[in-house]
C-alpha positions as CSV (number, residue, x, y, z in Angstrom):
1,M,106.4,19.5,60.1
2,D,107.9,22.9,61.0
3,G,104.4,24.3,62.0
4,K,103.7,21.3,64.3
5,A,107.1,21.6,65.9
6,D,106.7,25.2,66.5
7,G,103.2,24.6,68.1
8,R,104.6,22.0,70.4
9,A,107.5,24.3,71.4
10,A,105.0,27.1,72.1
11,E,102.8,24.9,74.3
12,S,105.9,23.6,76.2
13,G,107.0,27.2,76.8
14,D,103.6,28.2,78.1
15,E,103.6,25.2,80.5
16,H,107.0,26.2,81.8
17,D,105.9,29.8,82.3
18,D,102.8,28.7,84.2
19,E,104.9,26.5,86.5
20,R,107.3,29.3,87.2
21,G,104.4,31.7,88.0
22,E,102.9,29.2,90.4
23,E,106.3,28.8,92.1
24,R,106.7,32.5,92.6
25,R,103.2,32.9,94.1
26,E,103.9,30.0,96.5
27,E,107.2,31.5,97.5
28,G,105.6,34.9,98.1
29,T,102.8,33.3,100.2
30,G,105.3,31.4,102.2
31,K,107.5,34.4,103.0
32,A,104.5,36.5,104.1
33,G,103.2,33.8,106.3
34,G,106.6,33.0,107.7
35,N,107.8,36.4,108.9
36,G,104.4,38.1,109.6
37,I,104.8,41.0,107.1
38,G,101.4,40.3,105.7
39,Q,99.7,40.6,109.1
40,G,98.9,44.1,110.3
41,G,99.3,45.9,113.7
42,V,100.7,44.5,117.0
43,A,99.4,41.0,116.2
44,G,102.2,40.6,113.7
45,L,104.8,41.2,116.3
46,S,106.5,38.5,118.4
47,L,105.4,38.1,122.0
48,P,108.4,40.0,123.6
49,A,107.8,42.9,121.1
50,R,104.1,43.0,122.0
51,V,104.9,43.1,125.7
52,V,107.3,46.1,125.1
53,V,104.7,48.0,123.0
54,G,102.0,47.3,125.6
55,A,104.2,48.5,128.5
56,A,105.1,51.7,126.5
57,G,101.4,52.4,125.9
58,V,100.6,52.1,129.6
59,V,103.5,54.4,130.5
60,V,102.4,57.1,128.0
61,A,98.8,56.9,129.2
62,L,99.8,57.3,132.8
63,A,102.1,60.2,132.0
64,A,99.3,62.0,130.1
65,A,96.9,61.4,132.9
66,V,99.3,62.8,135.5
67,H,100.2,65.8,133.4
68,L,96.5,66.7,132.7
69,S,95.6,66.2,136.4
70,M,98.5,68.5,137.6
71,V,97.7,71.2,135.1
72,F,94.0,71.1,135.8
73,L,94.5,71.3,139.6
74,H,96.9,74.3,139.0
75,V,94.5,76.3,136.9
76,A,91.2,75.3,138.6
77,P,89.9,77.3,141.6
78,Q,91.4,76.2,144.9
79,N,89.8,73.1,146.4
80,S,90.7,70.6,149.1
81,V,92.8,68.5,146.8
82,S,94.8,71.4,145.3
83,R,95.4,72.9,148.8
84,Q,96.6,69.5,150.2
85,H,99.0,68.8,147.4
86,A,100.0,72.5,146.5
87,A,103.7,71.9,147.0
88,A,103.7,68.9,144.6
89,I,101.6,70.6,142.0
90,D,103.8,73.8,142.0
91,A,106.9,71.7,141.8
92,Y,105.6,69.9,138.7
93,V,104.1,72.9,137.0
94,Y,106.7,75.6,137.4
95,P,108.4,76.7,135.4
96,E,107.8,74.6,132.2
97,F,104.0,74.3,132.4
98,E,102.9,77.5,134.0
99,Q,99.4,78.6,132.8
100,N,98.4,82.3,132.6
101,W,94.9,83.0,131.5
102,K,95.8,86.6,130.7
103,F,97.2,85.3,127.5
104,F,93.6,84.7,126.4
105,A,91.5,87.2,128.4
106,P,91.8,89.5,131.4
107,N,91.0,88.1,134.8
108,P,87.3,88.5,135.7
109,L,86.5,91.7,137.6
110,Q,86.2,91.3,141.3
111,Q,84.9,94.8,142.1
112,N,82.2,97.2,141.0
113,T,83.2,100.7,139.9
114,A,80.7,103.4,139.6
115,V,81.3,106.9,138.0
116,Q,79.6,109.8,139.7
117,A,79.5,113.5,138.9
118,R,78.3,116.8,140.3
119,A,78.1,120.3,138.9
120,E,78.9,123.7,140.2
121,L,76.2,126.3,139.3
122,R,76.9,130.0,139.1
123,R,74.2,132.4,140.4
124,P,73.7,135.9,138.8
125,D,75.4,137.5,141.8
126,G,78.6,135.5,141.2
127,S,78.1,133.0,144.0
128,T,78.2,129.3,143.3
129,T,76.3,126.2,144.5
130,A,77.1,122.5,144.0
131,T,74.6,119.9,143.0
132,P,74.4,116.5,144.8
133,W,76.4,113.6,143.3
134,T,74.7,111.9,140.4
135,D,75.5,108.2,139.8
136,L,76.0,108.1,136.0
137,S,76.8,104.4,136.1
138,A,73.6,103.6,137.9
139,Q,71.7,105.5,135.2
140,D,73.4,103.3,132.5
141,G,72.6,100.2,134.5
142,A,68.9,101.1,134.8
143,A,68.7,101.8,131.0
144,I,70.3,98.3,130.3
145,L,68.3,96.2,132.9
146,H,65.5,94.2,131.3
147,N,66.2,95.8,127.9
148,P,66.5,93.1,125.2
149,F,68.3,95.6,122.9
150,P,70.4,97.8,125.1
151,S,72.1,100.8,123.7
152,H,75.8,100.3,122.9
153,T,76.4,103.8,124.2
154,R,74.8,103.0,127.6
155,Q,76.9,99.8,127.8
156,N,80.3,101.1,126.9
157,E,80.7,104.9,126.6
158,L,81.1,105.9,130.2
159,R,82.9,102.7,131.2
160,R,85.4,102.9,128.4
161,A,86.0,106.6,129.0
162,W,86.8,106.0,132.6
163,D,89.1,103.2,131.8
164,F,90.8,105.5,129.3
165,Y,91.2,108.2,131.9
166,A,92.5,105.8,134.7
167,S,95.1,104.3,132.4
168,T,96.5,107.7,131.3
169,H,96.8,109.4,134.7
170,D,99.1,108.8,137.7
171,A,98.2,108.7,141.4
172,R,98.2,112.5,141.6
173,E,95.7,112.8,138.7
174,Q,98.5,114.1,136.5
175,P,98.1,113.2,132.8
176,V,100.7,110.9,131.3
177,G,101.4,112.1,127.7
178,L,99.0,113.7,125.2
179,R,96.4,111.0,125.6
180,G,96.0,112.0,129.2
181,R,94.7,115.4,128.2
182,L,92.5,113.9,125.6
183,S,91.0,111.5,128.1
184,E,90.1,114.4,130.4
185,Q,88.3,116.2,127.6
186,Y,86.5,113.0,126.7
187,V,85.2,112.4,130.2
188,R,84.4,116.0,130.8
189,R,82.2,116.2,127.7
190,I,80.4,113.0,128.5
191,V,79.6,114.3,132.0
192,V,78.4,117.7,130.7
193,S,76.2,115.9,128.2
194,R,74.7,113.8,131.0
195,L,74.2,116.6,133.5
196,G,73.3,119.2,131.0
197,G,74.6,122.7,130.4
198,G,72.6,124.2,133.2
199,R,70.1,123.5,136.0
200,D,67.3,125.5,137.5
201,G,68.1,128.3,135.0
202,L,71.7,128.5,136.2
203,P,74.6,127.6,133.9
204,V,77.1,124.9,134.8
205,D,80.4,126.6,135.6
206,R,82.5,123.5,136.7
207,I,82.1,119.8,137.1
208,Q,83.7,117.2,139.4
209,V,84.0,113.5,138.8
210,R,84.7,110.7,141.2
211,S,84.7,106.9,141.1
212,V,83.4,104.6,143.8
213,T,85.0,101.1,143.8
214,V,83.4,98.4,146.0
215,P,85.0,95.0,146.1
216,I,82.7,92.1,145.5
217,A,82.0,90.1,148.7
218,P,83.0,86.4,148.5
219,P,80.2,83.8,148.4
220,P,79.0,82.4,151.8
221,W,80.6,79.0,151.2
222,S,84.1,80.5,150.6
223,D,86.6,81.0,153.4
224,E,88.1,84.1,151.7
225,K,88.0,87.4,153.4
226,A,87.5,90.7,151.6
227,D,87.1,94.3,152.7
228,T,83.9,95.6,151.0
229,K,84.4,99.2,152.2
230,P,84.0,101.6,149.2
231,V,87.1,103.3,147.9
232,Y,86.7,106.8,146.4
233,R,88.8,108.5,143.8
234,V,87.9,112.1,143.6
235,L,89.1,114.2,140.7
236,P,89.6,118.0,140.9
237,W,87.0,120.5,139.6
238,W,87.1,121.0,135.8
239,P,85.9,124.2,134.3
240,V,83.3,123.8,131.6
241,T,84.2,125.4,128.3
242,T,82.1,126.7,125.5
243,D,83.1,123.8,123.3
244,D,82.0,121.4,126.1
245,R,78.5,123.0,126.1
246,A,78.3,122.9,122.4
247,E,79.1,119.2,122.4
248,A,76.6,118.6,125.2
249,G,73.8,120.3,123.2
250,R,74.2,118.0,120.1
């Protein structure tokens, strides 16, 4: 008797548990379907909310398009559109969105600079004679042209030495700091090594260096104007020391 009663009680309890579980599942399904929590994305929103989200998306897309267009026209080479709307572009870009490519790399060179040198030879009677100017940059260019494996020295030595000198001297060719004197020595020894310690049996007594800068002419389709007249920067004569000749002979 007790065993049968216990069995019926257990079965009754299981039935009640099953019924309560079904009720919970139905309630959960009803809630999800009623308020849209179970549906993902914009589709789960009400119609007014979807309109607001759509309008916000359009505004953001238009703002991004305007910003990218303005910045592009600002940094791109001048054209008919950027010239026509220059005032509006500048008013939008400055000062918050100014672009400066020097942050990443220097501006491209718009001029050609050649380094030339000549030597003063001393005759046995004490008189001197000067050699014609030798274009050292042209020699480097000829050694690089059509060479699939150009020398690193030909590509950079003279060019970097001249940049070093120019950045450490003022307009009167006076050195600025100790690096100025060092740059003079560096350029002098490069020139002596290129020209040699002597010519025609006569020793090199002094050398002189100059640069020739020629602005690059604008392309035919451009309305820009540029003076392509060469500009010379002539340095004073430098005496050649014994150490300079020793370095040149290495």
